[in-house]
N, C-alpha and C positions, 0 to 999 in steps of 0.2 A: 451483455450489461458490459459498459468500458468505462473502468476508472481512473484517474491520476491522481501521483503522489508524487512529490518535493523533493528530494533529500540528498547526504552525500552518499557517496562510491566509499563504504565501506570495505569490498572485497572484490575479484573478480575471479571466481576460481577458471579450473584447465577447462578448452573444449575437451568433449562426449560426441564421437562422431559412431558411427554403422550401417547399416542397409537393412530396410526391413522390407514389406512385400510393395511399398508406394516409392521404390528408390534408396538414394541416399541422404540422409539425413544429420545433424550438426546441431549440438545445442550447448549453452556454456550460463550456468547459471552463475548470479548473482547478486551483492548484500548493497543494500543500503540504509542510512541511518535515519528516519526521518523525528524532528525535537515532537517532545508529547508532554509537556510539561516539567517537571521535575524530571522523571523519567523518559528517555530518549528510546523508540521502538523500532527494530530491528527486521526488515521483511527480506526475504529471500524469493529473487523473480530469478525465470526459465526465461531465458532468447535461445530461439527456434530459427534456425539458419540463415537469411538478409539479415536476422534484426541481431547476430551475433556480432557482425564488421559493426554496428552501432554503440555497443557498448563496450569492442574494445578503442574503443575513441575517447575514451575518459578512462582517467588514472583516479586513484586511491585520494580522497582528499577531496576529490570535482563535486561541484553542487552538477543534479542529473535531476531531469524529468520522465516520469516513466506513464506512460495510456498500458494499463493493463487490463486484461479478465480473469474472473476466479472459475472454476469446478470444482467439482469433484470424482473423484473416480472409485470404482472399486474392484478392489484384487486378491480372491483367495478370500473374500468374504472383513478386508479391510478398508478401510473410506482412506484415501489419501485428498490433501490438495494441493489444486496443478495454481500459481499465480504467473499467470504466460504476458512476456513485457509482447506488445502489439506498438507500441512509436517509444522509441529511446531519444531522446536530445534532451537541446544546454538549455534551461531555463531562463525566461524569460531578463529575470532582472535575481542576481546572483545573491542570497539573504541565508545566515542563518535562523529566520522567523517563521514557525509554521505555515503555510501555504494552505488554501483550502483545499478539500477535496471534493473536486466533484464527478459526481457520479448521471452518465448520459446511457436514455433509456427508454427505445422510441421517439427519437430528434425531438424527449424532454430535456431539460436538463437543468441537475439541482445543486445550491452546491452548498454546504457548513464549513465553515472557518473558524480553524480552531483559534485556542487564543495562543497569540507567541510564546516561546517559553521566555522565564523569568530565573531568578537564584532566591525566590523569593517560598517561602512556601504561606500559603494562605491557609485560613480556615477552613474549610466546607460547610456551606451553608443548604442545611436539612432542607430549609424551608422551598428550598426552590421547584417551578413545576415546568417538569415536561410536559413540550407538548410535537404528538406524534405527524412526521411529517409526509405520511401515506397519504393519512385520512384525516385530515386541517378539524372534522368535528370534535375527536376525541383528545381527550387530555388523560396520558400518565401522571402519576403522583410517585417518586419513590418509593419504597418500600421505609417500612420504620423502625425496623427493630435488623439488627447487621445478625448476619448467622455464619459472617467468615471465623476459619479460630484463629485467625490472625488475628 
């Protein structure tokens, strides 16, 4: 599956290179910040090989559009996520409003538009019914009790 996010470049980390059984490799990690309501979210991406040059074109504070894949790997009994950048480019419109998160799977594309960021706190509406986007026939309702410790 391929996903897309747009956000502001927070940091481009130094390149790391080496040589493995398949030859030389180069990787550069970078962080973007995506507006998500009151608390913006930061995502760490890994750019490999030719994608390293693509991320080096962007400066801290610039907006970027990243197409990426997510995978998990097991190492010594522990699991690690890998968020690998597939395409890195300038967004079509520079904005600080949350852009749609797009998912591409087997030739089908679905989009979920996130609400724009605001500085106004809004009350939570517990009566909202959530619809499962994968199976349109099932409806999911939010739990009535909150077991969070805070």
